[in-house]
C-alpha positions in Angstrom: 180.9 134.9 189.8 177.7 132.9 189.3 174.6 135.0 189.0 171.2 134.3 190.5 168.7 132.7 188.1 164.9 132.5 188.1 162.9 129.7 186.5 159.3 128.6 186.1 158.1 125.1 185.2 155.2 125.3 182.8 152.4 122.9 182.2 154.3 120.8 179.5 157.0 120.3 182.1 159.7 122.5 180.8 162.2 124.5 182.8 162.0 128.1 181.4 164.3 130.8 182.5 162.8 134.2 183.3 164.8 137.5 183.5 163.4 139.3 186.5 161.8 138.6 189.9 158.7 140.5 188.7 158.3 138.3 185.8 158.7 135.2 188.0 155.9 136.5 190.3 153.6 136.9 187.3 154.3 133.3 186.2 153.6 132.1 189.7 150.2 133.8 189.7 149.4 132.1 186.3 149.3 128.7 187.9 152.8 127.3 187.3 155.3 127.1 190.2 158.6 129.0 190.1 162.2 128.2 191.3 164.3 131.1 192.4 168.0 130.1 192.6 170.1 132.7 194.4 173.9 132.4 194.3 175.8 134.6 196.7 173.0 137.1 197.1 173.1 140.4 198.9 170.8 141.4 201.8 169.0 143.8 199.5 168.2 141.0 197.0 166.8 138.7 199.6 164.9 141.5 201.3 162.8 141.8 198.1 161.4 138.3 198.9 159.9 139.3 202.3 156.7 140.8 201.0 155.7 138.7 198.0 156.6 135.3 199.6 156.2 136.0 203.3 159.9 135.3 204.0 160.7 136.2 207.6 163.4 138.8 208.1 165.2 136.4 210.5 165.3 133.8 207.8 167.0 136.3 205.5 169.6 136.9 208.2 170.1 133.2 208.5 170.9 133.0 204.8 173.6 135.6 205.1 175.0 134.3 208.4 177.8 131.8 208.4 178.4 128.8 210.6 174.7 128.0 211.0 173.7 124.5 211.9 171.1 122.7 209.7 167.6 123.4 210.8 164.0 123.6 209.8 161.6 126.4 210.7 157.9 126.8 209.8 156.3 130.1 208.8 152.8 130.8 207.7 153.5 131.0 204.0 156.6 128.9 203.7 159.1 126.6 205.4 162.7 127.4 205.7 165.2 124.5 205.6 169.0 125.0 206.0 171.1 122.2 204.7 174.9 121.7 204.3 176.8 120.6 201.2 180.1 118.9 201.6 183.2 118.9 199.4 186.7 117.6 200.1 189.8 118.6 198.2 193.5 118.6 199.2 192.7 117.3 202.7 190.4 120.3 203.2 186.8 119.9 204.2 184.5 122.6 202.8 181.0 123.0 204.1 178.7 125.2 202.1 175.2 126.2 203.4 172.2 125.9 201.2 168.9 127.4 202.2 165.5 126.3 200.9 162.2 128.2 201.1 159.3 126.0 200.0 155.8 127.2 199.6 152.7 126.1 197.8 153.8 127.3 194.4 157.5 128.2 194.8 160.9 127.0 195.8 163.7 129.4 196.6 167.3 128.2 197.0 170.0 130.4 198.5 173.6 129.2 198.5 177.0 130.8 199.1 179.3 129.1 196.7 182.9 128.5 197.6 185.6 129.4 195.2 186.2 125.6 194.5 182.5 125.0 193.8 181.6 127.6 191.2 180.0 125.1 188.8 177.5 123.9 191.5 174.5 125.8 190.1 175.0 124.6 186.6 175.3 121.1 187.8 172.0 121.4 189.8 170.3 122.9 186.8 171.3 120.0 184.5 170.2 117.6 187.2 166.8 119.2 187.4 166.5 119.2 183.6 167.3 115.5 183.5 164.6 114.8 186.1 161.9 117.2 185.0 159.3 114.4 185.0 159.5 114.4 188.8 160.3 118.1 189.3 157.3 119.3 187.4 155.0 117.7 190.0 155.6 120.5 192.4 158.1 122.3 194.6 158.4 119.4 197.0 159.6 117.1 194.2 162.1 119.7 192.9 163.5 120.2 196.4 163.8 116.4 196.7 165.9 116.3 193.5 168.3 118.9 194.8 168.5 117.4 198.3 169.1 113.9 196.9 172.1 115.2 194.9 173.5 117.0 197.9 173.1 114.0 200.2 174.7 111.6 197.6 177.7 113.8 197.3 178.3 113.4 201.1 179.2 109.8 200.5 182.3 110.7 198.4 183.5 112.9 201.2 183.1 110.1 203.7 185.0 107.8 201.4 187.9 110.2 201.1 188.2 110.5 204.8 188.1 106.7 205.1 190.9 106.5 202.6 192.9 108.9 204.7 192.3 106.9 207.8 193.6 103.8 206.0 196.7 105.7 204.8 197.3 107.0 208.3 197.1 103.5 209.8 199.6 102.2 207.2 202.0 105.1 207.7 201.9 104.6 211.5 202.7 100.9 211.2 205.4 101.4 208.6 207.3 104.3 210.2 206.2 105.5 213.5 209.0 108.0 213.9 208.0 110.0 210.8 204.2 109.8 211.5 202.6 113.1 212.4 199.8 112.8 215.0 198.5 116.2 214.0 197.0 114.4 210.9 194.8 112.4 213.2 193.6 115.5 215.0 192.8 117.2 211.6 190.8 114.2 210.5 189.1 114.1 213.9 187.9 117.7 213.5 186.6 117.0 210.0 184.7 113.9 211.2 183.2 115.7 214.1 182.0 118.5 211.8 180.5 116.0 209.4 178.8 114.1 212.3 177.4 117.3 213.7 175.9 118.3 210.4 174.5 114.8 209.6 172.9 114.6 213.0 170.9 117.8 212.5 170.1 117.0 208.9 168.7 113.6 209.9 166.5 115.5 212.4 165.2 117.6 209.5 164.3 114.5 207.5 162.5 113.0 210.5 160.3 116.0 210.7 159.6 115.9 206.9 158.8 112.2 207.0 156.6 112.8 210.0 154.5 115.1 207.7 155.2 118.2 209.7 155.6 120.3 206.6 152.3 121.2 205.0 154.0 122.2 201.7 155.2 118.6 201.1 152.4 116.3 200.0 152.0 112.8 201.3 152.9 111.3 198.0 156.3 113.0 198.1 157.1 111.7 201.6 158.2 108.3 200.1 161.0 110.1 198.2 162.2 111.9 201.3 162.3 108.6 203.2 165.0 107.5 200.8 167.1 110.5 201.7 166.5 109.8 205.4 167.9 106.3 204.9 171.0 107.7 203.2 171.6 110.2 206.0 171.2 107.5 208.6 173.7 105.4 206.9 176.2 108.3 206.5 175.7 109.3 210.2 176.6 105.7 211.1 179.7 105.9 208.9 180.8 109.1 210.6 180.4 107.4 213.9 182.6 104.5 212.7 185.2 107.0 211.4 185.2 108.7 214.8 185.8 105.4 216.5 188.6 104.6 214.1 190.3 108.0 214.7 190.0 107.3 218.5 191.5 103.8 218.0 194.3 105.1 215.9 195.1 107.8 218.4 195.3 105.2 221.2 197.3 102.9 219.0 199.8 105.7 218.3 200.2 106.4 222.0 200.6 102.7 222.7 203.3 102.3 220.1 205.1 105.4 221.4 204.9 104.0 224.9 206.4 100.7 223.7 209.2 102.6 221.9 209.9 104.5 225.1 209.7 101.4 227.2 212.2 99.7 224.9 214.5 102.6 225.1 214.2 102.6 228.9 214.9 98.9 229.1 218.0 99.3 226.9 219.2 102.2 229.2 218.5 100.0 232.2 220.6 97.2 230.7 223.5 99.6 230.0 223.3 101.0 233.5 223.2 97.5 235.0 226.3 96.5 233.1 228.1 99.7 234.2 227.0 99.2 237.8 228.3 95.6 237.7 231.6 96.6 236.4 231.9 99.5 238.8 231.0 97.3 241.8 233.5 94.6 240.9 236.4 97.0 240.2 235.9 99.4 243.2 237.5 97.1 245.8 240.2 96.2 243.2 240.9 99.8 242.7 241.2 100.2 246.5 243.6 97.3 246.7 245.6 98.5 243.7 245.8 101.9 245.2 247.2 100.5 248.5 249.7 98.3 246.6 250.8 101.2 244.4 251.9 103.2 247.4 254.6 100.6 248.3 252.8 99.4 251.5 252.9 95.9 250.0 256.6 96.1 249.3 257.2 97.3 252.8 255.2 94.5 254.3 256.7 91.7 252.2 260.2 93.1 251.7 261.6 94.3 248.4 263.6 91.1 247.9 260.3 89.0 247.8 258.7 90.9 244.9 258.8 87.9 242.6 256.3 86.0 244.8 254.6 88.9 246.5 253.3 90.7 243.5 251.8 87.5 241.8 250.2 86.7 245.1 248.8 90.3 245.2 247.4 90.0 241.7 245.9 86.6 242.6 244.2 88.2 245.6 242.7 90.9 243.4 241.4 88.3 240.9 239.8 86.3 243.8 238.2 89.4 245.2 236.8 90.4 241.8 235.4 86.9 241.2 233.9 86.8 244.7 232.2 90.2 244.1 230.9 89.0 240.7 229.4 85.8 242.0 228.0 87.5 245.0 226.1 90.0 242.8 224.8 87.2 240.6 223.6 85.3 243.6 221.8 88.4 244.9 220.2 89.0 241.5 219.0 85.4 241.3 217.6 85.6 244.8 215.6 88.8 243.9 214.2 87.2 240.8 213.1 84.2 242.7 211.2 86.4 245.2 209.4 88.0 242.3 
């Protein structure tokens, strides 16, 4: 399990780890700003932040609550921002919540790491160390570094979903019978979850770029505008993916309907052939039944069988041919009316 870590950035611009919250508070009072990185904290740990930093108890509850939507809330001593981090593995979309508390001389991050994302904190730490020139300018720049990394990772998730959509389209075209429409429904749920998160995150960046947060200086706004542009692009990509899923669903239904129509047409052709045969042979069966009961022999006399029975068979052939041509004429007449 990843433990929570506390840092302060001193005047030379170095990220220095401190052992306790009390020590971090002392460093904050000395003039340098601090970064408190909480990973899977308990309510008791976060409650310790209420008094020294003015964190609202409701904000603490939001950090521990699951399935929250991205949002931004202003408090007298800080601003609370809730963002989502995306990861995608084995066709499973994982959304982790990351909370930011930014003040004049501190940045607090709270995240609940998923079991597949245990190295997240170390990765963020290395990223901050690589960009200390920007991060040492203040909490707003440090938060931008972390947010920029979170937003950039969203693109890989959108790319993975796009690849799945392409694969689903190819599978549908190659073998419709083995294609599972439930895959489209799963992708649709993931795309809607991404779209919902991106919509609210874009609203957060709009408020930041509008200079609604007093703890983000005007000089840092230009950096956040770049994040806003990325979120806008990703939101449009999610819209495109949603339309593709809808189109693929409609195409799947259309192909299935075509298959069913082809099967129905084949059945209609078979029934038509059987009906034609039955219609032709019904009167022949009647005639054959009458002739088979010796009525024909009685009428023509037994001694005339050499000529009577060939004449009987000829009459049957004429009756069958007449029925056939009559049915064909009726069919052509109906087609002409259409």
